[in-house]
N, C-alpha and C positions, 0 to 999 in steps of 0.2 A: 171947200177938199180942197183946194190947192195950196193954203197952206197946211196940209195934212200930209201931204205926198209930201214935201217939200222936207216935214219934218223926219219924216221914215227917211227919208233919202239921206238927212244925216245922219240919222242912227244906225242905218244900215254901214255909210262911212267910217262911222266911230268904229264899230262890231268889228268889219274888215282890217282895221287897223290894229287893233286892238289881238287881235286872230292872228295877222300875219300873211294877208291873203292879200296878196296886187293883182288879181285875176278880178273881174268884175262879171265873171260868169258864175251867175245866181248858182250851179252844181257845186263848183267848186268852195264856193264859198260858204253854203251850208257844212260841209263837209268838214269845214278848218272853225268851225262856232261848233267852241263848246262851251255851255254852261257853267257857272260856277255858284258851288255854295259857299256860303261863309257863315262859320258862328260864332254868336259867342258867349264868353263867359256868364256869368251873374252868381250872385249870391241866393238868388233870390228863388224858393222850390217851387218843383214846378212838379208838385201835384195838382191833380185838378180843385177845387173846390168839394167836391164832395166827398173825397179823400181825408181832406183838412177837418169836412162838420164831420167822420167819425162815420162817416153812411162807406160802406163797400164800393167799387167799383164797377160798371158791368162787367161780368162774366164769372161776381162771384169772388176777386183776388184767389183765382187758382193759379195767376200767373206768377203771382208774387215769389220771390224768393227767398229763402228758409232764414232769420236772422242766426248766425255762427257765432253767435256771444253768450256766455252767461253771465246773467244780474245774479250778481251776491247782495245780498242784504245784509247790514251791520249786527245783526242776529248769528244771521248765519257762521260768520266767519270763527274759523279757530282760535281758540286762544291763545297767548304764549303758554309755551313751556316754562314752568317753575325752573329753579335754579337744583331743586330737590330729585326730580323724574328725569333731569339732566345727566343730575352726578349717580344715581341710580342704572341710567342706560348706559354711561361709559364706567361705574362699575365693571355691568358686567362681561361690558365689551372687552373691559383689560383684563380683568378675570382668565376671560375666556384663552386670549392672546396670551395670556402668561404662561394658562397651563399648556397651550399649544408649543408653545419655547421650552418648556423644562420635558415635555415629552419627549421633542425631537433633542435635547443634550443625553435625553438620557438613553436614547437610543444609541445617542454616537457611544457616551461616553461608558455602559455598564459595560459589556461583555470587557474591555481593558482593565474595569477597575472589580468585577468579579474573577481574571484570571489574576490578577497581583493578590484578591486575598487568599483562596487555593493556595497560592504558592508560597505566603506566608506562614497561611495551615499547615501544609504539607512538610515546610521545613518546622513546624514547631510541633509538630506531632515525630517526625523523624527523630527529631533532637529530646523528646519525653522519653521514647522508645529508649535510643539505645543509652539513657542515662538511668532508665531502668534493669537493662539489661545489664548493663555494666554493673548495676548494684546487686543484684543477683548472680553474677559469675563470683564477685568478691567476695561474694557470703558461702557460694558454694566451695569455694576453692579455697575458702582458708585451714586451716589447720582446727581439727574438729579437738574439742575441749571439753571433757568429761563434764558434764553440769552433772551436780546437785540436786538430785530431786529429791524431796520429802520423802520418806517413804511411812507408806499408815503401816501403823502395827494391829497386828488382825485382831491381839487381844483387847485392844482397847480402840476407842473413837476419837483421839486425837490423834491428832499430826505430830510424830515428835521435828524438834528443830534442826536443820542439816547445822553443822558445826562447822 
């Protein structure tokens, strides 16, 4: 037992030296001592043997965290799109975009085009009306020339030719 007491004193002195306690007072020495825990990292699984064997651990496995990953089997993978389907989808998108661009352009330019067309049509109509009125006035104001009309002979049904 003498050896045990010496061993205990030596261990206590080493612990006090690590803790930085210089007093030999056991009360102060117990405050200064702290236990340290160290953890070692290992690659070995920490699952209990019951889990590895395929049985559930005690408690029915209710405390397990859910797995947040999906397992995608090769049969469920989406096949790559063919060039024809990609082309069809792009043609549809291009046609839609082209329609929107044309509609926007017409919305901007159509009022000016209609105005220019109506102005041109009004000028043409005015020119046509003035030329017709001018022709009618010339005919109206021209000296009246007697025109010989063939007169019908009341005795015959044949017309007499004009000389």
